N, C-alpha and C positions, 0 to 999 in steps of 0.2 A: 554532315548528314548526307547519306546516299539517297539519290532520287531514282525512282523507277517510273518509267512512262506507263500509263494505263492505256491499253489499246481502246480505240473508239468503239469497237464491236467486240463484246465479250463472247466466248464460245457458248453456244446453247444449241439445243436440238433444232431450233428454227434456222440457224445459219451454219450448221455443220453438214458439209456435203458428203462426208464419209458415213455418218450414222444418221439416217433420216429420222425425223421426229417420231417418237414413240418407241424406238428401239433402245434397249438398255445395254446390250452386249452383242458379241459376235454370233452367239447361238441364236438370238432373236433375229438378227440380220439374215442368217442362213435359213431359218424357218420362214421368214417373210418372203425370201426369194423363192423357196420351194412352193409356198402357197400361191404366190403370184403366177409362177410358171404353170402350176396345176389348174389355175383358173379360179382360185378362191381369193377374190380381191376385196370382198366386202368386210373383212375382219378388221377390228381396231386393236392396236397394241396398248397394253397397260390401261385399260378402261376399268375403273373401280366400280364394283357392285356393292352398294350399301344395303345392309340387312335392315328391314323394318324391325322396330323394337320387339314386337311380339313374335317375330320369326327368327330371331337370332339363334344360331346353333349352340352358342355358349355365352354366358354372361360377359366374357372377356373379348368377344369377337364382334366387331361392328361392320366389317366389310371384308371383301377379298378383291384382289386385283389379278385377274387371269393375265397370262402373257398375251393371249389373243382372245377377243370376244367377238362372236358373230351374233348380231341382233336377231331376235325372234321374228318369225314370219308374221307380219301384221294381220294376215287373214286367218291365222290359227290362234285362237285365244288360249290354247293349252301349251303352245310353244313358248319357252322361256329364253331360248338362245343356246349357244354352244360356247363353252369355256375351254380353252386350251392352256395347259400348264406345262412349262418346261421344268423338269426336275433335275437335281444333281448339279446345279450351277455353282454352288460354293458351299463349303463346310458350314459357315455361320448362318446360311439361309435354309438350305434344303438338306444339308448333310448331317444334321444332328437329330437325335431321337425326339426331342421336344418339338422341333419344327415339323418333323415328319408326322407326328401325332396330330398336331394342329392342322396340317394340310389334309390329313385323312378325314378329320372331323368336318372341315369346311366342305370338302368335295362330297362327302356322304350327305351332308345337309343339302348341298346344291342339287344332287341327284334326287333327293326326297322331294324337292320343290320343282321337279321336272325340267331342270337344266340338263343338257347333255354335257358331259365332261370327258375330255380327251387328255390323257397324261402322256407326255413324250419326255423321255430322258435325254440328257445331253448326249449320251452314247448312241441313242436311237438316231439322232440327226446324222451320224456318220455311217449308218447301216442302211444301204439302199433298199434291201428287202423289208426291213422293219418299217422304213418310212413309206414304202408303197402300201403296206397294210394300214398305217395310220391315215394316209391320204384317202384310201378307199373307204375307210370307216367314216372319215369326215364327209366324203362325198355322199354316202348313204344318209348321214344326218342332215345334210344341207340341201342336196339336190335330188338324188335318186339313182336307180339302177343304170339307166342309160348313160348318165354322166360318168358313173364309176367305170363302166365298160370303156368309155372313151379315154380314160386316163392311161390305159395301156397302149393306146395309139397316139399319145401325145409325145412326139419325137423330142421336143424341147425339154419336157419333163424327164423323159428317159435319159437324156444326155446329162441333165442337172443331177439326177440321182446317181448316174454312173460316175460322176466326178466326186462323189462323196468319198471321204477318207475311209479306206477299209479298216476294220478292226485289226489291231496289231497287238502283239504281246510285247511286254517291256523287254528291253535288252537285258542280257544276263548280267548279274552283278559280278564285280571283279573277283569275289570270293568263289563263285561257281564257274568261272571261265577256265 
């Protein structure tokens, strides 16, 4: 019988120095970095929102888990918070028609309940111009015009956005070369 030692400390989000707690993948780590550099530090990753029975968007849906959630302003009873969703992460989650339809239904329902919803595709994360627009929109939702104006003067953010991988075309196939 072959024996295998079990390490004293199993890998987990709490003890993984590479992927801090709450991040699920590289795209979320990239988004978290950009949000932090831009000054959006109050968001929580993978916070589940449970639907109350009478408010369910569909009989088969009981909750949603945005990639990032910004809590509502406690001084504004109409504010429900901001949900950010990263799309296009994998074929079995966001890449099929059934999942896309369910996502559309959930986000439509959230908007009807006065949540702000921001959708960012995996490709958007690598496009500095598109990410600037998303960050400005988030700034309007959370802070206001003066903060949005300051984003363009944030040198660390501009550097982080400039380091984004530019969109590239796939290499030519051997048949076309």
